[in-house]
N, CA, C and O of each residue as an XYZ file, in Angstrom:
480
protein
N       6.463     39.524    -14.767
C       6.773     38.117    -14.433
C       5.320     37.468    -14.104
O       4.435     38.150    -13.587
N       5.158     36.241    -14.406
C       4.037     35.445    -14.335
C       3.830     34.670    -13.061
O       2.766     34.077    -12.883
N       4.827     34.644    -12.136
C       4.698     34.050    -10.899
C       5.185     32.649    -10.892
O       5.206     32.009     -9.840
N       5.592     32.123    -12.067
C       6.024     30.898    -12.212
C       7.743     30.797    -12.141
O       8.401     31.527    -12.882
N       8.324     29.979    -11.333
C       9.748     30.037    -11.114
C      10.426     29.791    -12.533
O       9.909     29.062    -13.379
N      11.584     30.438    -12.711
C      12.369     30.277    -13.876
C      13.398     29.234    -13.699
O      13.835     29.004    -12.571
N      13.819     28.584    -14.740
C      14.856     27.602    -14.516
C      16.264     28.229    -15.286
O      16.345     29.305    -15.878
N      17.235     27.310    -15.105
C      18.515     27.699    -15.684
C      18.985     26.711    -16.856
O      20.148     26.597    -17.241
N      17.955     26.069    -17.318
C      18.434     25.023    -18.314
C      17.371     24.401    -19.017
O      16.725     25.070    -19.824
N      17.095     23.155    -18.805
C      16.229     22.473    -19.815
C      14.820     22.378    -19.377
O      14.141     21.376    -19.604
N      14.367     23.443    -18.735
C      12.842     23.549    -18.367
C      12.576     22.909    -17.032
O      11.417     22.729    -16.659
N      13.667     22.541    -16.261
C      13.403     21.815    -15.075
C      13.770     22.980    -13.824
O      14.767     23.703    -13.809
N      12.765     22.942    -12.883
C      12.889     23.899    -11.845
C      12.768     23.098    -10.553
O      12.008     22.131    -10.523
N      13.503     23.465     -9.452
C      13.510     22.860     -8.206
C      14.063     21.447     -8.304
O      13.429     20.620     -8.960
N      15.196     21.109     -7.700
C      15.786     20.023     -8.013
C      15.027     18.687     -7.593
O      14.915     17.739     -8.370
N      14.543     18.689     -6.371
C      13.758     17.587     -5.779
C      12.513     17.226     -6.497
O      12.208     16.065     -6.765
N      11.787     18.300     -6.805
C      10.623     18.042     -7.616
C      10.860     17.617     -9.009
O      10.076     16.839     -9.552
N      11.977     18.121     -9.665
C      12.160     17.810    -11.062
C      11.069     18.238    -11.795
O      10.524     17.465    -12.583
N      10.688     19.354    -11.639
C       9.515     19.939    -12.505
C       9.842     20.400    -13.857
O      10.576     21.371    -14.039
N       9.323     19.735    -14.795
C       9.533     20.041    -16.206
C       8.392     21.129    -16.629
O       7.288     20.842    -17.093
N       8.877     22.396    -16.379
C       7.981     23.580    -16.546
C       7.497     23.618    -17.940
O       6.318     23.891    -18.168
N       8.325     23.365    -18.875
C       8.102     23.508    -20.388
C       6.980     22.416    -20.701
O       6.026     22.645    -21.444
N       7.185     21.293    -20.099
C       6.038     20.255    -20.368
C       4.628     20.749    -19.817
O       3.585     20.702    -20.469
N       4.748     21.208    -18.574
C       3.600     21.644    -17.860
C       2.863     22.735    -18.605
O       1.633     22.717    -18.671
N       3.554     23.637    -19.140
C       3.102     24.865    -19.848
C       2.441     24.361    -21.154
O       1.415     24.844    -21.633
N       3.166     23.310    -21.683
C       2.557     22.737    -23.021
C       1.177     22.150    -22.733
O       0.237     22.369    -23.497
N       1.049     21.377    -21.589
C      -0.156     20.747    -21.231
C      -1.220     21.768    -20.978
O      -2.406     21.503    -21.177
N      -0.777     23.033    -20.505
C      -1.731     24.161    -20.148
C      -1.993     25.115    -21.406
O      -2.523     26.223    -21.314
N      -1.556     24.539    -22.568
C      -1.650     25.306    -23.725
C      -0.950     26.710    -23.663
O      -1.465     27.718    -24.147
N       0.295     26.694    -23.013
C       1.064     27.766    -22.850
C       0.339     28.962    -22.064
O       0.775     30.108    -22.176
N      -0.704     28.692    -21.316
C      -1.476     29.575    -20.512
C      -0.986     29.514    -19.144
O      -1.261     28.578    -18.393
N      -0.176     30.624    -18.776
C       0.542     30.612    -17.366
C      -0.572     30.841    -16.311
O      -0.330     30.520    -15.148
N      -1.745     31.358    -16.627
C      -2.662     31.550    -15.471
C      -3.473     30.212    -15.236
O      -3.846     29.885    -14.109
N      -3.729     29.440    -16.397
C      -4.233     28.087    -16.229
C      -3.289     27.222    -15.458
O      -3.704     26.520    -14.536
N      -1.923     27.253    -15.838
C      -1.033     26.396    -15.183
C      -1.032     26.739    -13.784
O      -1.068     25.787    -13.005
N      -0.995     27.998    -13.266
C      -1.064     28.313    -11.868
C      -2.251     27.800    -11.154
O      -2.171     27.345    -10.013
N      -3.466     27.879    -11.892
C      -4.650     27.296    -11.249
C      -4.537     25.740    -11.152
O      -4.964     25.198    -10.133
N      -4.020     25.037    -12.091
C      -3.935     23.719    -12.101
C      -2.881     23.225    -10.940
O      -3.032     22.161    -10.338
N      -1.926     24.023    -10.732
C      -0.997     23.610     -9.702
C      -1.598     23.866     -8.325
O      -1.298     23.122     -7.391
N      -2.436     24.889     -8.164
C      -3.213     25.177     -6.991
C      -4.157     24.008     -6.689
O      -4.280     23.584     -5.540
N      -4.810     23.503     -7.710
C      -5.779     22.417     -7.599
C      -5.049     21.210     -7.151
O      -5.484     20.522     -6.228
N      -3.859     20.908     -7.832
C      -3.086     19.738     -7.521
C      -2.566     19.822     -5.946
O      -2.590     18.814     -5.240
N      -2.120     21.029     -5.479
C      -1.605     21.122     -4.181
C      -2.768     20.646     -3.119
O      -2.516     19.958     -2.129
N      -4.067     21.111     -3.471
C      -5.090     20.767     -2.512
C      -5.411     19.174     -2.635
O      -5.474     18.484     -1.618
N      -5.587     18.691     -3.786
C      -5.920     17.345     -3.917
C      -4.743     16.397     -3.358
O      -4.971     15.364     -2.728
N      -3.472     16.872     -3.664
C      -2.333     16.100     -3.203
C      -2.314     15.996     -1.713
O      -2.015     14.938     -1.158
N      -2.650     17.150     -1.018
C      -2.634     17.057      0.447
C      -3.575     16.059      0.927
O      -3.256     15.228      1.777
N      -4.767     16.127      0.381
C      -5.879     15.022      0.784
C      -5.263     13.558      0.476
O      -5.305     12.659      1.316
N      -4.732     13.413     -0.703
C      -4.161     12.080     -0.947
C      -3.052     11.702     -0.132
O      -2.948     10.518      0.187
N      -2.204     12.543      0.253
C      -1.117     12.277      1.103
C      -1.598     11.811      2.476
O      -1.027     10.902      3.079
N      -2.623     12.431      2.935
C      -3.242     12.116      4.290
C      -3.840     10.656      4.125
O      -3.713      9.847      5.044
N      -4.476     10.333      2.977
C      -4.993      8.903      2.671
C      -3.915      7.960      2.658
O      -4.100      6.836      3.126
N      -2.691      8.328      2.124
C      -1.599      7.303      2.065
C      -1.135      7.088      3.517
O      -0.980      5.936      3.923
N      -0.897      8.187      4.351
C      -0.477      8.109      5.678
C      -1.375      7.281      6.433
O      -0.901      6.381      7.127
N      -2.762      7.498      6.376
C      -3.600      6.668      6.987
C      -3.615      5.306      6.570
O      -3.822      4.451      7.431
N      -3.413      4.944      5.300
C      -3.388      3.676      4.791
C      -2.177      2.914      5.357
O      -2.243      1.735      5.704
N      -1.072      3.665      5.426
C       0.165      3.007      6.100
C      -0.152      2.545      7.433
O       0.006      1.379      7.796
N      -0.626      3.529      8.196
C      -1.021      3.250      9.631
C      -1.949      2.177      9.880
O      -1.861      1.541     10.930
N      -2.907      1.889      8.947
C      -3.947      0.900      9.024
C      -3.554     -0.296      8.313
O      -4.306     -1.264      8.423
N      -2.343     -0.427      7.488
C      -1.961     -1.376      6.677
C      -3.082     -1.632      5.597
O      -3.468     -2.781      5.378
N      -3.552     -0.640      4.986
C      -4.482     -0.610      4.043
C      -3.935     -0.396      2.578
O      -4.016      0.694      2.013
N      -3.402     -1.457      2.038
C      -2.663     -1.328      0.772
C      -3.579     -0.681     -0.310
O      -3.119      0.202     -1.034
N      -4.857     -1.101     -0.432
C      -5.794     -0.586     -1.424
C      -5.922      0.903     -1.332
O      -5.842      1.600     -2.343
N      -6.132      1.436     -0.059
C      -6.159      2.886      0.134
C      -4.798      3.553     -0.350
O      -4.775      4.537     -1.089
N      -3.695      2.927      0.133
C      -2.324      3.535     -0.306
C      -2.375      3.576     -1.956
O      -2.073      4.607     -2.557
N      -2.757      2.448     -2.597
C      -2.515      2.315     -3.918
C      -3.579      3.341     -4.683
O      -3.238      3.851     -5.751
N      -4.686      3.582     -4.186
C      -5.691      4.507     -4.959
C      -5.070      5.826     -4.678
O      -4.971      6.570     -5.653
N      -4.630      6.264     -3.529
C      -4.177      7.611     -3.376
C      -2.905      7.890     -4.167
O      -2.812      8.887     -4.882
N      -1.876      6.949     -4.024
C      -0.717      6.971     -4.748
C      -0.929      7.200     -6.432
O      -0.296      7.991     -7.131
N      -1.867      6.391     -6.809
C      -2.258      6.414     -8.211
C      -2.798      7.850     -8.613
O      -2.463      8.394     -9.666
N      -3.572      8.361     -7.786
C      -4.163      9.704     -8.067
C      -2.964     10.759     -8.124
O      -2.861     11.551     -9.060
N      -2.097     10.716     -7.094
C      -0.955     11.631     -7.097
C      -0.105     11.411     -8.306
O       0.269     12.399     -8.937
N       0.261     10.123     -8.717
C       1.027      9.846     -9.811
C       0.597     10.503    -11.019
O       1.355     11.223    -11.669
N      -0.806     10.234    -11.391
C      -1.338     10.641    -12.568
C      -1.275     12.213    -12.635
O      -0.776     12.815    -13.586
N      -1.801     12.783    -11.593
C      -1.840     14.281    -11.698
C      -0.412     14.913    -11.748
O      -0.212     15.890    -12.469
N       0.533     14.393    -11.027
C       1.856     14.853    -11.120
C       2.450     14.758    -12.401
O       3.070     15.712    -12.870
N       2.300     13.583    -13.063
C       2.714     13.335    -14.403
C       2.272     14.304    -15.371
O       2.988     14.717    -16.283
N       0.905     14.717    -15.133
C       0.294     15.622    -16.170
C       0.819     17.046    -16.018
O       0.717     17.833    -16.959
N       1.373     17.399    -14.868
C       1.977     18.699    -14.573
C       3.548     18.711    -14.600
O       4.210     19.683    -14.238
N       4.104     17.471    -15.090
C       5.551     17.440    -15.282
C       6.367     17.438    -14.014
O       7.571     17.692    -14.024
N       5.611     17.116    -12.802
C       6.206     17.069    -11.480
C       6.865     15.579    -11.317
O       6.315     14.711    -10.639
N       8.013     15.390    -11.960
C       8.679     14.035    -12.157
C       8.979     13.549    -10.593
O       8.560     12.445    -10.246
N       9.590     14.251     -9.808
C       9.966     13.821     -8.512
C       8.758     13.193     -7.900
O       8.771     11.992     -7.630
N       7.667     13.975     -7.655
C       6.478     13.506     -6.973
C       5.934     12.125     -7.735
O       5.608     11.102     -7.133
N       5.909     12.268     -8.896
C       5.345     11.103     -9.874
C       6.107      9.846     -9.516
O       5.516      8.779     -9.351
N       7.432      9.970     -9.394
C       8.273      8.724     -9.299
C       8.148      8.158     -7.822
O       8.224      6.942     -7.652
N       7.969      8.964     -6.818
C       7.715      8.560     -5.486
C       6.353      7.832     -5.435
O       6.216      6.755     -4.857
N       5.407      8.446     -6.038
C       3.990      7.956     -5.934
C       4.007      6.598     -6.758
O       3.408      5.642     -6.266
N       4.581      6.464     -7.845
C       4.677      5.329     -8.605
C       5.273      4.070     -7.762
O       4.719      2.973     -7.695
N       6.450      4.405     -7.156
C       7.050      3.295     -6.238
C       5.935      2.850     -5.172
O       5.711      1.649     -5.022
N       5.257      3.786     -4.452
C       4.322      3.506     -3.643
C       3.126      2.727     -4.145
O       2.623      1.809     -3.497
N       2.668      3.154     -5.391
C       1.628      2.424     -5.974
C       1.924      0.972     -6.469
O       1.107      0.060     -6.343
N       3.172      0.824     -7.049
C       3.523     -0.581     -7.479
C       3.575     -1.541     -6.243
O       3.108     -2.678     -6.322
N       4.141     -1.069     -5.124
C       4.269     -1.946     -3.883
C       2.808     -2.219     -3.330
O       2.509     -3.369     -3.008
N       1.976     -1.279     -3.223
C       0.686     -1.419     -2.645
C      -0.170     -2.207     -3.443
O      -1.031     -2.901     -2.903
N      -0.011     -2.173     -4.837
C      -0.878     -3.071     -5.615
C      -0.644     -4.550     -5.437
O      -1.503     -5.395     -5.691
N       0.588     -4.821     -4.979
C       0.991     -6.155     -4.420
C       0.588     -6.532     -3.052
O       0.900     -7.614     -2.553
N      -0.174     -5.543     -2.393
C      -0.564     -5.882     -0.970
C       0.396     -5.243     -0.031
O       0.112     -5.373      1.159
N       1.489     -4.572     -0.326
C       2.400     -4.045      0.684
C       2.195     -2.583      0.904
O       1.628     -1.850      0.094
N       2.700     -2.196      2.069
C       2.693     -0.791      2.369
C       4.101     -0.451      2.867
O       4.280      0.639      3.411
N       5.021     -1.240      2.728
C       6.274     -0.930      3.220
C       6.986      0.279      2.502
O       7.503      1.196      3.139
N       6.973      0.213      1.182
C       7.473      1.290      0.356
C       6.785      2.604      0.749
O       7.459      3.601      1.007
N       5.525      2.608      0.793
C       4.857      3.889      1.269
C       5.316      4.378      2.602
O       5.476      5.579      2.822
N       5.533      3.424      3.512
C       5.906      3.696      4.838
C       7.347      4.461      4.667
O       7.567      5.573      5.147
N       8.246      3.735      3.949
C       9.575      4.210      3.798
C       9.709      5.483      3.008
O      10.688      6.199      3.220
N       8.889      5.793      2.194
C       8.969      6.919      1.276
C       7.986      8.141      1.725
O       7.951      9.185      1.072
N       7.264      7.952      2.779
C       6.351      8.866      3.208
C       6.975     10.179      3.421
O       6.468     11.177      2.909
N       8.062     10.256      4.154
C       8.778     11.436      4.517
C       9.350     12.107      3.254
O       9.418     13.332      3.156
N       9.785     11.205      2.226
C      10.300     11.869      0.866
C       9.092     12.713      0.317
O       9.182     13.918      0.080
N       7.944     11.960      0.137
C       6.863     12.558     -0.430
C       6.375     13.864      0.335
O       6.011     14.857     -0.294
N       6.383     13.820      1.520
C       6.089     14.931      2.425
C       7.037     16.125      2.080
O       6.564     17.256      1.968
N       8.343     15.889      1.915
C       9.259     16.878      1.634
C       9.127     17.400      0.268
O       9.358     18.590      0.056
N       8.763     16.584     -0.700
C       8.330     17.018     -2.047
C       7.107     17.980     -2.015
O       7.136     19.027     -2.663
N       6.081     17.642     -1.293
C       4.937     18.487     -1.209
C       5.328     19.669     -0.647
O       4.850     20.688     -1.145
N       6.214     19.794      0.427
C       6.567     20.987      0.985
C       7.217     21.916     -0.029
O       6.942     23.114     -0.091
N       8.126     21.279     -0.851
C       8.843     22.036     -2.001
C       7.665     22.496     -3.033
O       7.776     23.594     -3.578
N       6.702     21.786     -3.267
C       5.779     22.063     -4.166
C       5.015     23.352     -3.767
O       4.595     24.135     -4.620
N       4.848     23.547     -2.385
C       4.128     24.659     -1.841
C       4.854     25.958     -2.270
O       4.212     27.007     -2.331
N       6.248     25.918     -2.586
C       6.810     27.091     -3.009
C       6.615     27.551     -4.464
O       7.090     28.613     -4.865
N       5.896     26.714     -5.246
C       5.601     26.990     -6.747
C       4.442     28.054     -6.588
O       3.912     28.544     -7.586
């Protein structure tokens, strides 16, 4: 066993994350060790970006929210983490227009997804 959770269908693992493991493995050239390393790097960077989003919401700093959400969105997309990507995309779109309301409303959702990510 390579330490990567197995799915029961179309390559998706963990309902909230909507992790497309097959896509992620493809991006890592089918190298499970590399994929595990990339996921660990993402966990660390995402925790930092989450804090930036939270602080941006507290300070009504839409640019900070947008930058951090963009970072999460791109990295999540490259790893097939569709649930995280979708929430980050919503945050990014709103904050690019100067708002922080979506980020404020979805912060707990993102936090729950990141907690789920820790199980990978």
